[in-house]
N, CA, C and O of each residue as an XYZ file, in Angstrom:
640
protein
N     -57.952     27.892     51.441
C     -58.348     27.385     52.737
C     -57.143     26.728     53.408
O     -56.296     26.120     52.752
N     -57.091     26.867     54.723
C     -56.048     26.231     55.515
C     -56.695     25.323     56.548
O     -57.865     25.484     56.895
N     -55.937     24.397     57.015
C     -56.402     23.496     58.065
C     -55.427     23.582     59.230
O     -54.213     23.565     59.030
N     -55.952     23.674     60.439
C     -55.112     23.760     61.620
C     -55.564     22.686     62.601
O     -56.759     22.540     62.859
N     -54.622     21.943     63.142
C     -54.921     20.923     64.144
C     -54.466     21.424     65.505
O     -53.343     21.904     65.661
N     -55.345     21.307     66.480
C     -55.025     21.707     67.851
C     -55.133     20.459     68.713
O     -56.151     19.767     68.697
N     -54.080     20.178     69.464
C     -54.048     18.983     70.288
C     -53.972     19.351     71.764
O     -53.435     20.396     72.133
N     -54.515     18.482     72.592
C     -54.395     18.600     74.033
C     -53.569     17.417     74.517
O     -53.880     16.266     74.211
N     -52.524     17.704     75.268
C     -51.668     16.653     75.789
C     -52.099     16.282     77.201
O     -52.171     17.134     78.088
N     -52.381     15.016     77.393
C     -52.811     14.494     78.685
C     -51.934     13.289     79.003
O     -51.759     12.398     78.172
N     -51.386     13.273     80.216
C     -50.651     12.112     80.690
C     -51.558     11.383     81.670
O     -52.133     12.001     82.566
N     -51.686     10.074     81.504
C     -52.601      9.292     82.330
C     -51.799      8.477     83.345
O     -50.853      7.769     83.000
N     -52.210      8.604     84.607
C     -51.558      7.916     85.713
C     -52.582      7.099     86.498
O     -53.790      7.318     86.403
N     -52.063      6.157     87.272
C     -52.851      5.568     88.355
C     -52.479      6.369     89.607
O     -51.457      7.056     89.623
N     -53.288      6.283     90.632
C     -53.029      7.024     91.864
C     -51.646      6.683     92.425
O     -50.910      7.577     92.845
N     -51.297      5.418     92.432
C     -50.022      4.955     93.005
C     -48.801      5.453     92.235
O     -47.703      5.493     92.790
N     -48.969      5.829     90.984
C     -47.852      6.335     90.183
C     -47.518      7.794     90.475
O     -46.457      8.280     90.083
N     -48.413      8.489     91.155
C     -48.198      9.903     91.457
C     -47.313     10.063     92.688
O     -47.268      9.189     93.554
N     -46.610     11.190     92.753
C     -45.825     11.462     93.953
C     -46.757     11.817     95.113
O     -47.944     12.075     94.914
N     -46.200     11.826     96.324
C     -46.992     12.027     97.553
C     -47.701     13.378     97.564
O     -48.824     13.474     98.059
N     -47.078     14.410     97.035
C     -47.690     15.742     97.024
C     -48.949     15.759     96.157
O     -49.962     16.346     96.537
N     -48.881     15.118     95.000
C     -50.056     15.067     94.115
C     -51.150     14.182     94.718
O     -52.333     14.506     94.610
N     -50.770     13.080     95.343
C     -51.745     12.222     96.027
C     -52.452     12.994     97.136
O     -53.667     12.880     97.300
N     -51.696     13.776     97.893
C     -52.265     14.578     98.983
C     -53.284     15.575     98.440
O     -54.361     15.746     99.012
N     -52.941     16.223     97.346
C     -53.843     17.219     96.769
C     -55.113     16.558     96.234
O     -56.208     17.091     96.412
N     -54.978     15.421     95.590
C     -56.164     14.691     95.117
C     -57.032     14.271     96.293
O     -58.256     14.395     96.236
N     -56.416     13.776     97.354
C     -57.190     13.372     98.530
C     -57.937     14.547     99.144
O     -59.057     14.386     99.629
N     -57.330     15.721     99.128
C     -57.996     16.925     99.624
C     -59.211     17.255     98.748
O     -60.267     17.618     99.267
N     -59.065     17.132     97.437
C     -60.197     17.364     96.527
C     -61.293     16.337     96.777
O     -62.476     16.679     96.780
N     -60.912     15.091     96.984
C     -61.891     14.033     97.248
C     -62.658     14.295     98.545
O     -63.860     14.040     98.618
N     -61.968     14.800     99.562
C     -62.631     15.140    100.827
C     -63.707     16.200    100.616
O     -64.748     16.176    101.272
N     -63.454     17.112     99.716
C     -64.355     18.241     99.502
C     -65.697     17.839     98.904
O     -66.679     18.560     99.080
N     -65.769     16.711     98.203
C     -67.050     16.332     97.605
C     -68.112     16.161     98.685
O     -69.295     16.382     98.427
N     -67.706     15.774     99.886
C     -68.650     15.632    100.996
C     -69.163     16.951    101.520
O     -70.130     16.980    102.281
N     -68.537     18.043    101.128
C     -68.941     19.376    101.565
C     -69.729     20.124    100.490
O     -70.158     21.259    100.699
N     -69.911     19.486     99.355
C     -70.652     20.121     98.261
C     -72.125     20.279     98.632
O     -72.684     19.470     99.372
N     -72.727     21.315     98.113
C     -74.174     21.510     98.229
C     -74.723     21.320     96.822
O     -74.693     22.234     95.998
N     -75.224     20.122     96.565
C     -75.668     19.765     95.212
C     -77.006     19.034     95.233
O     -77.102     17.912     94.736
N     -78.052     19.661     95.807
C     -79.339     18.974     95.902
C     -80.071     18.830     94.573
O     -80.988     18.017     94.463
N     -79.686     19.600     93.569
C     -80.395     19.575     92.292
C     -79.760     18.591     91.318
O     -80.456     17.774     90.715
N     -78.453     18.666     91.164
C     -77.768     17.784     90.217
C     -77.305     16.476     90.860
O     -77.117     15.469     90.178
N     -77.124     16.506     92.176
C     -76.546     15.377     92.915
C     -75.172     14.999     92.349
O     -74.747     13.847     92.432
N     -74.502     15.974     91.784
C     -73.162     15.812     91.219
C     -72.225     16.637     92.089
O     -72.171     17.861     91.969
N     -71.488     15.963     92.964
C     -70.645     16.610     93.957
C     -69.213     16.706     93.435
O     -68.614     15.708     93.035
N     -68.681     17.918     93.449
C     -67.331     18.146     92.943
C     -66.499     18.799     94.037
O     -66.961     19.695     94.744
N     -65.264     18.331     94.159
C     -64.307     18.922     95.083
C     -63.070     19.346     94.332
O     -62.676     18.714     93.352
N     -62.458     20.421     94.796
C     -61.236     20.912     94.178
C     -60.264     21.346     95.267
O     -60.666     21.812     96.333
N     -58.990     21.184     94.978
C     -57.944     21.635     95.894
C     -56.861     22.336     95.082
O     -56.455     21.862     94.021
N     -56.408     23.454     95.593
C     -55.410     24.290     94.944
C     -54.171     24.342     95.831
O     -54.265     24.621     97.026
N     -53.013     24.072     95.241
C     -51.752     24.240     95.962
C     -51.024     25.444     95.391
O     -50.818     25.553     94.182
N     -50.642     26.340     96.278
C     -49.882     27.518     95.876
C     -48.387     27.220     95.915
O     -47.961     26.229     96.507
N     -47.612     28.063     95.297
C     -46.160     27.868     95.281
C     -45.536     27.925     96.666
O     -44.445     27.393     96.869
N     -46.207     28.561     97.626
C     -45.689     28.622     98.988
C     -46.082     27.395     99.822
O     -45.782     27.327    101.014
N     -46.761     26.420     99.181
C     -47.147     25.196     99.861
C     -48.525     25.222    100.492
O     -49.025     24.180    100.915
N     -49.145     26.381    100.564
C     -50.495     26.476    101.129
C     -51.483     25.754    100.222
O     -51.357     25.790     98.998
N     -52.473     25.094    100.837
C     -53.500     24.381    100.082
C     -54.862     24.941    100.469
O     -55.169     25.110    101.649
N     -55.666     25.222     99.460
C     -57.029     25.706     99.645
C     -57.969     24.775     98.905
O     -57.643     24.283     97.825
N     -59.131     24.535     99.484
C     -60.060     23.594     98.880
C     -61.444     24.208     98.793
O     -61.773     25.153     99.511
N     -62.250     23.649     97.895
C     -63.616     24.122     97.731
C     -64.482     23.035     97.133
O     -63.991     22.024     96.631
N     -65.781     23.266     97.199
C     -66.752     22.327     96.632
C     -67.813     23.112     95.885
O     -67.994     24.308     96.114
N     -68.520     22.422     94.981
C     -69.557     23.123     94.239
C     -70.714     23.480     95.169
O     -71.029     22.749     96.109
N     -71.335     24.616     94.884
C     -72.431     25.145     95.686
C     -73.562     25.533     94.743
O     -73.496     26.552     94.056
N     -74.594     24.708     94.722
C     -75.713     24.944     93.805
C     -76.738     25.895     94.405
O     -76.722     26.191     95.600
N     -77.622     26.361     93.545
C     -78.697     27.254     93.924
C     -79.871     26.958     93.018
O     -79.680     26.606     91.854
N     -81.077     27.092     93.527
C     -82.248     26.800     92.694
C     -82.318     27.714     91.473
O     -82.897     27.344     90.452
N     -81.733     28.897     91.574
C     -81.547     29.762     90.416
C     -80.157     29.423     89.861
O     -79.164     30.049     90.232
N     -80.100     28.421     88.965
C     -78.844     27.822     88.532
C     -77.683     28.780     88.272
O     -76.568     28.464     88.689
N     -77.858     29.902     87.627
C     -76.682     30.744     87.398
C     -76.060     31.283     88.687
O     -74.938     31.789     88.669
N     -76.777     31.178     89.794
C     -76.277     31.716     91.062
C     -75.340     30.764     91.789
O     -74.715     31.166     92.770
N     -75.222     29.533     91.350
C     -74.300     28.582     91.968
C     -72.881     28.832     91.493
O     -72.629     29.703     90.660
N     -71.953     28.047     92.043
C     -70.549     28.191     91.642
C     -69.856     26.829     91.733
O     -70.138     26.022     92.619
N     -68.966     26.609     90.814
C     -68.234     25.345     90.729
C     -67.128     25.271     91.777
O     -66.648     26.293     92.267
N     -66.736     24.054     92.110
C     -65.692     23.811     93.107
C     -64.368     24.459     92.722
O     -63.664     24.999     93.575
N     -64.035     24.403     91.447
C     -62.762     24.945     90.985
C     -62.661     26.438     91.270
O     -61.628     26.927     91.729
N     -63.747     27.156     90.992
C     -63.730     28.601     91.218
C     -63.768     28.934     92.704
O     -63.137     29.900     93.134
N     -64.501     28.147     93.498
C     -64.498     28.373     94.951
C     -63.073     28.279     95.479
O     -62.604     29.180     96.175
N     -62.385     27.191     95.151
C     -61.018     26.982     95.642
C     -60.063     28.042     95.110
O     -59.259     28.587     95.866
N     -60.142     28.337     93.819
C     -59.211     29.290     93.205
C     -59.414     30.701     93.752
O     -58.442     31.379     94.086
N     -60.671     31.149     93.846
C     -60.923     32.495     94.350
C     -60.520     32.612     95.820
O     -60.003     33.646     96.245
N     -60.756     31.556     96.592
C     -60.360     31.556     98.003
C     -58.840     31.685     98.124
O     -58.339     32.496     98.904
N     -58.122     30.890     97.357
C     -56.655     30.937     97.381
C     -56.149     32.315     96.957
O     -55.281     32.891     97.613
N     -56.692     32.842     95.863
C     -56.246     34.146     95.369
C     -56.595     35.278     96.327
O     -55.871     36.270     96.404
N     -57.693     35.139     97.052
C     -58.070     36.167     98.019
C     -57.145     36.155     99.233
O     -56.852     37.209     99.798
N     -56.685     34.981     99.636
C     -55.818     34.876    100.801
C     -54.363     35.220    100.485
O     -53.668     35.819    101.305
N     -53.914     34.839     99.300
C     -52.526     35.069     98.881
C     -52.516     35.635     97.461
O     -52.162     34.931     96.515
N     -52.906     36.910     97.310
C     -53.041     37.478     95.970
C     -51.729     37.606     95.188
O     -51.764     37.830     93.978
N     -50.594     37.472     95.836
C     -49.305     37.611     95.158
C     -48.588     36.275     94.952
O     -47.471     36.249     94.435
N     -49.222     35.161     95.353
C     -48.551     33.863     95.279
C     -49.144     33.039     94.133
O     -50.350     32.797     94.113
N     -48.327     32.611     93.193
C     -48.826     31.820     92.056
C     -49.397     30.469     92.481
O     -48.998     29.882     93.487
N     -50.330     30.011     91.686
C     -50.914     28.685     91.867
C     -50.006     27.676     91.179
O     -49.556     27.890     90.053
N     -49.748     26.592     91.861
C     -48.878     25.544     91.326
C     -49.695     24.414     90.697
O     -49.441     24.013     89.562
N     -50.687     23.900     91.453
C     -51.438     22.719     91.008
C     -52.886     22.828     91.446
O     -53.187     23.375     92.507
N     -53.780     22.302     90.619
C     -55.206     22.193     90.939
C     -55.615     20.740     90.746
O     -55.321     20.138     89.714
N     -56.299     20.176     91.749
C     -56.841     18.819     91.644
C     -58.364     18.883     91.713
O     -58.927     19.679     92.465
N     -59.027     18.034     90.920
C     -60.492     18.009     90.859
C     -60.969     16.563     90.945
O     -60.410     15.674     90.303
N     -62.017     16.339     91.750
C     -62.642     15.020     91.870
C     -64.156     15.200     91.844
O     -64.668     16.216     92.314
N     -64.873     14.222     91.299
C     -66.334     14.289     91.237
C     -66.935     12.983     91.761
O     -66.361     11.904     91.607
N     -68.105     13.114     92.384
C     -68.774     12.003     93.052
C     -70.267     12.089     92.743
O     -70.870     13.149     92.908
N     -70.863     10.994     92.301
C     -72.299     10.949     92.046
C     -72.785      9.511     92.134
O     -72.014      8.574     91.923
N     -74.052      9.341     92.444
C     -74.654      8.004     92.563
C     -73.860      7.093     93.496
O     -73.737      5.895     93.244
N     -73.325      7.662     94.568
C     -72.623      6.874     95.566
C     -71.192      6.505     95.246
O     -70.585      5.719     95.974
N     -70.629      7.055     94.165
C     -69.271      6.682     93.767
C     -68.518      7.859     93.165
O     -69.110      8.790     92.618
N     -67.192      7.790     93.282
C     -66.365      8.695     92.509
C     -66.428      8.233     91.056
O     -66.622      7.049     90.784
N     -66.265      9.160     90.135
C     -66.290      8.811     88.719
C     -65.083      7.937     88.380
O     -63.998      8.128     88.928
N     -65.278      6.982     87.476
C     -64.168      6.121     87.078
C     -63.204      6.847     86.147
O     -61.997      6.605     86.187
N     -63.730      7.733     85.314
C     -62.878      8.567     84.460
C     -63.039     10.020     84.910
O     -64.102     10.401     85.401
N     -62.012     10.817     84.751
C     -62.035     12.178     85.279
C     -63.094     13.081     84.646
O     -63.464     12.928     83.482
N     -63.556     14.013     85.447
C     -64.419     15.080     84.958
C     -63.516     16.280     84.674
O     -62.532     16.509     85.377
N     -63.861     17.033     83.646
C     -63.082     18.219     83.299
C     -63.818     19.483     83.739
O     -65.038     19.458     83.905
N     -63.099     20.577     83.928
C     -63.749     21.834     84.317
C     -64.676     22.352     83.215
O     -64.451     22.120     82.027
N     -65.716     23.055     83.642
C     -66.634     23.682     82.685
C     -65.930     24.858     82.002
O     -64.818     25.225     82.381
N     -66.567     25.432     81.017
C     -65.986     26.547     80.279
C     -65.707     27.765     81.144
O     -64.666     28.404     80.993
N     -66.622     28.094     82.047
C     -66.400     29.249     82.931
C     -65.181     29.025     83.815
O     -64.370     29.931     84.008
N     -65.055     27.821     84.348
C     -63.893     27.518     85.191
C     -62.605     27.556     84.383
O     -61.584     28.043     84.867
N     -62.644     27.054     83.174
C     -61.443     27.079     82.335
C     -60.982     28.514     82.112
O     -59.784     28.796     82.140
N     -61.926     29.416     81.892
C     -61.578     30.820     81.671
C     -60.967     31.430     82.932
O     -59.991     32.175     82.845
N     -61.528     31.124     84.099
C     -60.991     31.636     85.360
C     -59.597     31.066     85.614
O     -58.693     31.788     86.036
N     -59.427     29.778     85.357
C     -58.116     29.157     85.539
C     -57.080     29.787     84.605
O     -55.941     30.030     85.003
N     -57.483     30.043     83.378
C     -56.578     30.677     82.422
C     -56.172     32.071     82.892
O     -55.004     32.446     82.796
N     -57.124     32.827     83.393
C     -56.821     34.173     83.880
C     -55.802     34.106     85.012
O     -54.892     34.932     85.077
N     -55.951     33.129     85.902
C     -55.001     32.976     87.006
C     -53.628     32.596     86.477
O     -52.616     33.113     86.949
N     -53.586     31.703     85.506
C     -52.316     31.313     84.907
C     -51.636     32.519     84.255
O     -50.432     32.716     84.417
N     -52.402     33.320     83.523
C     -51.840     34.498     82.854
C     -51.436     35.562     83.877
O     -50.423     36.239     83.700
N     -52.213     35.708     84.929
C     -51.938     36.706     85.967
C     -50.536     36.531     86.549
O     -49.813     37.505     86.758
N     -50.166     35.281     86.804
C     -48.878     35.004     87.417
C     -47.798     34.593     86.406
O     -46.633     34.418     86.765
N     -48.200     34.442     85.147
C     -47.287     34.017     84.085
C     -46.566     32.726     84.455
O     -45.367     32.570     84.225
N     -47.341     31.798     85.042
C     -46.813     30.487     85.441
C     -47.862     29.437     85.126
O     -49.054     29.636     85.357
N     -47.396     28.315     84.592
C     -48.310     27.213     84.298
C     -48.919     26.653     85.578
O     -48.261     26.586     86.616
N     -50.173     26.257     85.489
C     -50.867     25.553     86.566
C     -51.039     24.114     86.115
O     -51.652     23.857     85.079
N     -50.509     23.184     86.874
C     -50.703     21.766     86.592
C     -52.107     21.375     87.036
O     -52.537     21.731     88.133
N     -52.818     20.644     86.185
C     -54.185     20.210     86.485
C     -54.178     18.696     86.690
O     -53.663     17.950     85.857
N     -54.755     18.251     87.807
C     -54.941     16.824     88.095
C     -56.429     16.533     88.115
O     -57.163     17.092     88.929
N     -56.876     15.664     87.226
C     -58.287     15.297     87.147
C     -58.412     13.854     87.612
O     -57.896     12.937     86.972
N     -59.107     13.660     88.736
C     -59.168     12.346     89.374
C     -60.305     11.487     88.835
O     -61.436     11.948     88.685
N     -59.984     10.246     88.551
C     -60.948      9.190     88.271
C     -60.439      7.944     88.972
O     -59.228      7.788     89.133
N     -61.314      7.061     89.390
C     -60.863      5.876     90.124
C     -60.015      4.952     89.257
O     -59.154      4.243     89.777
N     -60.244      4.948     87.959
C     -59.482      4.073     87.060
C     -58.285      4.761     86.421
O     -57.327      4.101     86.018
N     -58.337      6.091     86.329
C     -57.223      6.833     85.750
C     -57.278      8.282     86.195
O     -58.341      8.831     86.485
N     -56.110      8.877     86.239
C     -55.964     10.274     86.615
C     -55.280     10.984     85.459
O     -54.245     10.537     84.965
N     -55.874     12.102     85.032
C     -55.276     12.879     83.959
C     -54.405     13.968     84.574
O     -54.817     14.659     85.506
N     -53.203     14.107     84.042
C     -52.338     15.222     84.393
C     -52.185     16.073     83.145
O     -51.751     15.603     82.093
N     -52.551     17.327     83.290
C     -52.483     18.282     82.188
C     -51.528     19.387     82.631
O     -51.695     19.961     83.707
N     -50.544     19.679     81.814
C     -49.434     20.537     82.227
C     -49.777     22.013     82.396
O     -49.082     22.726     83.119
N     -50.830     22.478     81.747
C     -51.217     23.874     81.918
C     -52.651     24.077     81.432
O     -53.229     23.216     80.769
N     -53.198     25.217     81.773
C     -54.595     25.517     81.450
C     -54.797     25.683     79.957
O     -55.858     25.331     79.441
N     -53.819     26.202     79.257
C     -53.956     26.365     77.802
C     -54.251     25.032     77.113
O     -54.867     25.015     76.047
N     -53.826     23.926     77.699
C     -54.156     22.607     77.149
C     -55.663     22.350     77.244
O     -56.221     21.629     76.416
N     -56.316     22.927     78.235
C     -57.768     22.783     78.394
C     -58.552     23.787     77.559
O     -59.720     23.561     77.241
N     -57.914     24.883     77.210
C     -58.608     25.979     76.528
C     -57.704     26.564     75.439
O     -57.264     27.709     75.541
N     -57.430     25.774     74.400
C     -56.436     26.204     73.405
C     -56.842     27.437     72.596
O     -55.977     28.249     72.270
N     -58.080     27.604     72.271
C     -58.540     28.797     71.539
C     -59.182     29.740     72.552
O     -60.401     29.916     72.575
N     -58.348     30.336     73.379
C     -58.845     31.067     74.533
C     -59.050     32.547     74.247
O     -58.481     33.116     73.316
N     -59.890     33.145     75.092
C     -60.084     34.586     75.110
C     -59.220     35.103     76.252
O     -59.414     34.718     77.405
N     -58.269     35.972     75.933
C     -57.326     36.439     76.921
C     -57.136     37.944     76.812
O     -57.750     38.604     75.973
N     -56.286     38.469     77.663
C     -56.022     39.904     77.697
C     -55.671     40.448     76.317
O     -56.148     41.520     75.944
N     -54.856     39.741     75.559
C     -54.463     40.189     74.218
C     -55.651     40.231     73.257
O     -55.593     40.921     72.239
N     -56.714     39.510     73.564
C     -57.908     39.531     72.720
C     -58.625     40.879     72.788
O     -59.435     41.197     71.917
N     -58.334     41.658     73.805
C     -59.002     42.944     74.001
C     -58.339     44.090     73.260
O     -58.864     45.203     73.255
N     -57.188     43.840     72.628
C     -56.479     44.905     71.929
C     -56.653     44.753     70.424
O     -56.945     43.669     69.921
N     -56.473     45.830     69.740
C     -56.603     45.816     68.284
C     -55.336     45.369     67.622
O     -55.273     45.300     66.394
């Protein structure tokens, strides 16, 4: 028998410690929570994607009474960005969540489906995507999607 340890590296910042570009992207994600359609969960999520060309795209979660028919903020923003600029790599993704009248004090992480989509985008362009997870008390910076999904299913998983 063997034992393997898998670690995720997270750097924790306060908002003021981040550079202006990262603050701007987080603020864009925070704005998006007000555009979420979340009548069932009342859990509003906003996401903002910055491409390498400087373009920023944002999205919010969109629920549906038939739960599998909804979509998370991360995928809304990512698919929108990729549809508009299919040849431009994603540089950074910021995520913020709001519920019960407040932003979360600690960051929320993407769901499994979003992690898989983010990984596919990272692999598509062969460039790391920096992830910013906003919380009022701390912000997590994760250097790439593989840190969120270390035992991932990827293109190489489809070959023998």
